[in-house]
N, C-alpha and C positions, 0 to 999 in steps of 0.2 A: 324942381330938380333934386332938392334934398330928399324928397320922398322916394324918388327913383333910386338914388344911391343906397338909401336904407333898404329898399326892397332887394336890390342886387346883393347887398351884404348878407341879408337874412337868407336868401336862396343859396348863396355860396356856403354859408355855415351849415344849413340843412343838408346840402349835397355832400359836404365833408363828413357830417355825422353818419349819413346813410352809407357813404363809401366805407367808412371804418366798420360799420355794422355788417356790411357785405363781406369785408375781409375776414372778420371774426366769426362769420356764420350766424350772426344774430338775425339778419334779415335776408331775404332771397336776393340773388344777383350773381353775376359771372365771376366776381372776385372772391378769393378765399385763401387763407394761409393754412388750412387744414390739409392733411395728406390725402392724396387721391386714393379712394378705396376701390378695390377690385370689384368687378361685377359679380353678382351672386352666382355661385356655381350650382349645378344641378345636384339634388340630393343623391348621395352615393347609394349604390345597391349593396345591401348588407348580406354577406354570405352567411348561411346558418352556421351556428357554432358546432364544431366537431368534437363531441365528447361522449363518453359512455354514460348513459343514464342508469343509475342503480335501480334494480328491481326491488320494490318494497315487498317484504314477505307477506304472504296472506296470513290472516289470523289463524287459519287452520294449520299453518306450518309451524306455529309456535308450539313448543312441547307442552303436553298436558300437565296439569298441576299434580303435584305429589300428594296422593290421597292421604298418606300417613301424616304429613305435615298439617293438612287441613283438619283431619280428625283430632290430632293432638291440640290444635288451636281451640277447637270447640270444647274439648275436655278441660283444657287449662282455664278457659273462661268460666265454665260451669263449676269448676272446683276451687276457684279463687275464694279465699275467705272474706274478701271485701264485697263479694256478691251476696247480698242479704235476701235475695228473692229467688225466683225461678228463671231458668234459661231455656229458650227454644231457639234452635238455629238450623239452617240448611244452607249448603253451598252446592252449586250446580255448575258444570261446564256449560257456559252459555252457547258455545258452538254446537255441542252435541245434544244438550239437554239431559245429560247423564248426571245423576246425583253423585257427588264426590263423598260427602259426609253429611250427617244430619243428627239432630238430637231433639226428640219430642216435637217434631214438626207438625203433628196433628193436635197438639195441645191448644185448647182455646185460651188465648192470652190477651191481655189488655194492650192494644196497639199504639195508644197515643196517636200522634199525627201520621203514622204510616197508614192509618185508616184512609187518608186522602188518596192513596193509590187506588183504592176500590171506588171511591167517589169519582175520581177522574175517569175511570173506565166506564162507569154508569152514565156520567154526564155526556161524554163524547159519543157514546153509543146511542143513547136515547134522545138527546137534544140535537146531536149532529155538530161536527166541528165548525161549520160555517154559519150556524144560527147566531143572530144578533138580537139583543134584548131592547125593546122599544121603551122610551119614556115619552109620553104624549100629553097633549092637552085636549080637553073636550069642553064644549060650551053648552049651557042649558039656561036660556034666559040671560040673566046678568051674573050667573054663577059659572065660574071657570074652574075646571078640575084638572089638577096635575096628577096624572095616572102613573103609578109605579109599575114597571114591567119587569123588575128584577135587576135593573142596573144600579148597583150600589157604588159604582166607580165613576159617577158623574163628576164633572168639574164645575166650579162656580162660573168660570169664564166661557170662552167660545170653544166649540168642538175642535179637537185636534186629531186629524186623521192619522197621524203618525204615532199616537200614544195609545196605551192600553188604559191606564188611569186617566180619565178625561177625554176618551175618544168622543163621548157625547158631552156637550157643555150646556148648562142652563142658560147662559147668556144667548147662545145661538137659538135655543128653544124659545126664549122670551122674544127675540127679534121676530122669529117666524110667527109666533102667536100674536104679537102686537099688530103685525101687518094684517092678519085675518080679522082681528077685533076691530081695527079701523075700517075695514071693508063693511063690517056690520054696524058701523057708527056707534061702537061701544068705547067709551073713554074711561069708565069706572066699572070694576067687577069685584065680586067676592071671590076669594081664592080658597079652594079646598084641596087638600092633598088626599088622594085615594090610594090607600095601601091594602085594599081588600084582596089583592091577589094572594097574600099569605094569611094563614089563620094563626091564632094564638096557640101556644104560649110564645112570649117574646124571647125567653131563654128556655133551654131544656130543663125540665123539672129536676133532673138528677145532677145538674151542674152545681158545683160549689160556687156560691156567690163571690168568693175570692177570685174566681176566674172570669167574672163578667167583663173585666177590663181587657181581656184578651180577645174579645169578639164584640160585635154589635148586636143590638136587638134584631130579631128576625123580621125585618121590614123590607119590602121590595123596592125601596128607593132611598138613596143616601148620596151625599157628596163625599167623595174620597173615603168611602167605607166608614164614615162618621168618626174619623180618627182625630184625636187631639194630639197624639204622638204615636210612634210605632207600637207602643205597648199600652195604649190607653184609648178606649173607644167611648164616645159620649152617647147618652141615651137620646131618644126622640130624634133620630137622624132624619126621619121623614118631615117633621116640622121645621127642622133646620134647613133642609133643602127647599121647602116651600117658602120660607122667609127670604132665602137667597134669590129664589125665582121671583118673588114679589118685588124685591129691590130692582132686579133686572128689568121687570116689566115697567117699573117707574121710570127707569132710564130710557125706555122706548116709548114713553108718553102715555102709559096706561096706569091709572090710579087704582090701587088695591085698597079696598075699604077694610077687609078683615082677612085673617089667615087662620084656618082651622082644619080639622080632619073631617072628612065626610065621603061616603061612597057616591060615585056618580050615578045618576038615574040611567036606566037602560036606553032612553032615547036621547041622551046627550050626544052631540055631534063632534067627532074628532076634527080638529082644525090644524094641528101641527104635531110633529114628532121629531125626535133624534134617536140614534141607535148606538148601542155599545159596540165595543170590539167584538169579534166573533168568539164563540165559546172556546175555540182552540187557544186563543190568547188568554182568556180568563183562566183556563186550566193551567197553562204554563205559569201564569202569575201565581196562582194558588200553590203550585208545586214548588216553585222557586222560593217563595217567601213563607211557605207553610201558613197561609192566611186562613184563619178559622171562619171568618165571616163569609168569604167567597165560597168556601167549601160547603157551608150550611145553606147558603143561598142556592148553589147549584143543586144540592140535594132536594130542596123544596121545589125547584123547577122540574127535576126528574119526577117527583111525586105528581105534579100537575100533568106532565106528559103521559104518565101511566094511570091517569084518572084516579089518583089517590089524594087524600087531603093534603094541602100544602102546609103541613106542620112537621114537627120533628118525628112524630110517629109515622106519618105518611111517607116522609122522606126515607126513613129507615127501612120501611117495608118495600118501597120502590127500588132502592139501591140493591137490597138483597134479592128482590125479584129479577132485576136486570142481570145481576151476576149469575144467578141460577140459570136464567134463560140462555146466557152465553156459554154455559157449560162448565163454569168454575165449580169446584167442590165446596159447597157451602155447608157441609155437615158440621154441626157444632158452632156455627157462626151466629153471633148475636150482635145486631147493630142498634145502637142507641141514637147516634147522631152521625152527621156526614163529615165532621171535622176531626173527631177523635178527642175532643176537649173534655167530654164527660167520661165518667168512669165505667159506664155500663157496656161499652163495646168489648166484644171478645171475638178475635179472629185467630187464624193459624198462620204460622210462617209458611205452611204449604200453599195456602191460597195466595199469599204475597208472591211466592215463587212462581205460581202459575201466571200471575199478571206480569211479572218481570220477564218471563220467557216470551210472552206474547209481545211485549214491548220490544224485546231484542229482535224478534223476527219481523217487526213492523217496518215496512218500507213504503212510506207515504200512505199508510192505512189510516183509518179514522182515529186510531189511538195514538198517533205519532206525538201529539202535544204532551201527553203524559210523560213520555220518556224525555222529550226535549226540555221539559221544564225542571227536570231533576237538577238540583244544585251540584256544583263541582267542589271537591275538597280543597279547602284553603283559598278559594277564589270567589265563589258566588253564593248569594242567598243564605239559607240557613246552614250552609256548610262553610261559610267564609272563614270561620274561626276554628275549623277542625282540620287536623292533619297538616297544618301550615308549615311545620318544621320537620316533616317526615319525607321519606322517599316517595310516598304515594300522593303527595300534593299534586292536584290536577288529574289524578288517575282514578279517583273514586267519584262516581255519579250516583247519588242515593237520596232517598227520602228519609228525613229525620223524624224522630218521635220522642218527645220528652214531656213527662209529667213528674210530679214529686215521687211517684211510685213506679215510674216506667222509664227505661231508656231503650229505644229501638232504632234500628237502621236497616234499610232495605234498598238494594240497588246493584251496582256493578263496580268491579275493580279489575284493572289489568295487572296481571302478575309481572314480576321483573322480566320474565321471558316474553311478555306480550300476549299471554293467553287471557281472554276475557272470562271472568267468573261472575256469576250472579249469586247474591247472598241475601239472606233475610235473617235477622236476629232480633228477638224480643226478650228483654230482661224486665220482668214485672214483679209485682208484690214486694217491692223494695221497702225496706224500713226507712222511716223519716230521716232525711239528711244524708242518704247514701246514693242518691241518684247521680250526682256528679262523678263520684268514684266509678260507678257502673258505666257511665258514658266513656270515661277514659279507658276502661277495660275493653269496652266494645270497640273503640278506635284501635286499641292494641291488637285485638283479634283480627280486624280487617287488615292491619299492617302485616300481621303474621301470614295470613292466607295469600297475600300478595307475593310472598317469598316462596310459596309452594312450587 
């Protein structure tokens, strides 16, 4: 009897708890002290807003630049006593292609990194914007070969399809390679990195050794451009990549007995590969960051495409040949490398302008990436620290060029009235220690023509 009473009490308590929970909406039930909510109403029909949409003016409606102001800006730049070298400049109405003013635009001048504009055009034309660079593995007996195909932007980790740097990852290649090796019942291999795609020298013979840190050795394989920092590249990027790959193979169950350089025999069989971002993305990266190693790598690849030696001399001949074939005025042009880092390059502001006008007229053409990659004043890339406190911040899109004896800039600027101008200016043969002053004067020049 006592047990029955206890059970009744327990049930009553539980019922009371449940009832309170129902009242407060904690548990489901018919009781509640919450306000009754209205049934959901149908979504209302929204009438379109009634307002006048302003018509944006066409670029052609913006008034033309004042030619006298532009000419005076060029003369003021050339005549400034702080300019210790020579000045070449040209300014063109981008809409009409008409020259507004120029000074010695046919003079062969040292371009520094504005040389990359010419390399971009050659690479996009000869390689094609959609081309991807393979990094592959081949097997011959118990010898495994890591084959460099020109991708120097590999990552140590897995491939990332949304990235440019690291689109192809050595960890992904190792996983694919390990699966194929296991099918062949291979648990141990000798690993050789094959960089025979490119020929020596590793650096341009005319390059100042002080500038080695601004680029990597000319090898067709590297992890993240063999960088230690943004302004320091390490040697032997191919061996570094091979060691990283060996470690990744170990994590996938394959033991690597040795790591060395060696060219794969002709009958080695490919077993796996990964691919870089397309050339258009590589060109954009090169233009935005003014990356010397990417520029020279693209030049070497253009040389291969045009059946020339994949070295600096072959790249120079190939880029020049491509420009001439496309109809650019190459008279007086001398190309030493594809990056502009060496001192032997000589080009004109005229050919820079020819390229710029082609980029301006390009609407989804193969050259589009060259224009898209140009950094923006005060905001991105090699222009992030220029024009930041001026009225033209965000209105200049240009390729920079800087060496101890050169300050150059080539690109586009919108005038205060909205008229697009194309400009190219090279100040070279500068005396030591005056390049920064020249750069400030070039920036002032661009700011002046924006007011024309």
